[in-house]
C-alpha positions in Angstrom: 128.9 110.0 121.7 132.0 107.8 121.8 132.9 105.2 119.1 131.9 102.4 121.4 128.3 103.7 121.8 127.7 103.7 118.0 126.2 100.5 116.7 125.4 99.7 113.1 122.6 97.6 111.5 121.9 97.0 107.8 119.0 96.1 105.6 118.4 96.0 101.9 115.8 98.0 99.9 113.6 95.9 97.6 112.6 96.9 94.0 109.4 98.3 95.6 111.5 100.5 97.9 110.6 98.4 100.9 112.9 97.2 103.7 112.8 95.1 106.8 113.8 96.8 110.0 116.5 94.8 111.7 115.4 93.1 114.9 117.7 95.2 117.0 116.2 98.4 115.6 112.6 97.2 116.2 113.4 96.3 119.7 115.2 99.5 120.5 112.3 101.6 119.1 109.6 99.3 120.5 108.2 98.8 117.0 105.4 96.2 116.5 103.3 95.3 113.4 101.0 98.2 112.5 103.1 100.9 114.2 104.0 104.0 112.2 107.5 105.5 111.8 108.5 109.1 111.6 111.5 110.2 109.5 113.1 113.5 110.6 115.3 115.0 107.9 118.1 117.0 109.5 121.2 118.7 108.2 123.2 115.8 109.8 121.2 113.0 108.3 117.9 111.2 108.9 116.5 110.2 112.2 113.9 107.4 112.4 111.5 107.3 115.4 108.4 105.5 116.4 105.7 107.9 115.5 103.3 108.8 118.3 99.6 107.9 117.8 97.9 110.7 115.9 95.9 111.6 119.0 99.1 111.9 121.0 101.0 114.3 118.7 100.1 117.9 119.5 101.5 119.1 116.1 99.7 116.6 113.8 97.2 119.3 112.9 100.0 121.5 111.6 101.5 119.2 109.0 100.6 121.8 106.2 103.4 123.9 107.7 106.0 121.3 107.5 108.0 122.2 104.4 111.4 123.5 103.3 110.2 127.1 103.2 108.8 126.9 106.7 112.1 125.2 107.9 114.0 128.1 106.5 111.7 130.8 107.8 111.6 129.4 111.3 115.2 128.1 111.6 116.2 130.8 114.0 113.4 130.3 116.5 
């Protein structure tokens, strides 16, 4: 990705650890009131996505396997 393609948006975190998504981020992700977000923790940082509806995510039943030990065990797959 070249430097021109990178855009930056900011928001503050409240004392209750809440933040408001900037309008540009909401528009880009198609976020509306009541939508859920998914935070993907990667070695390079954190990626925020609009979470699929629970019925649309084929892996929602496997959340008990989503931990650091599993990430390490299955990293080479």
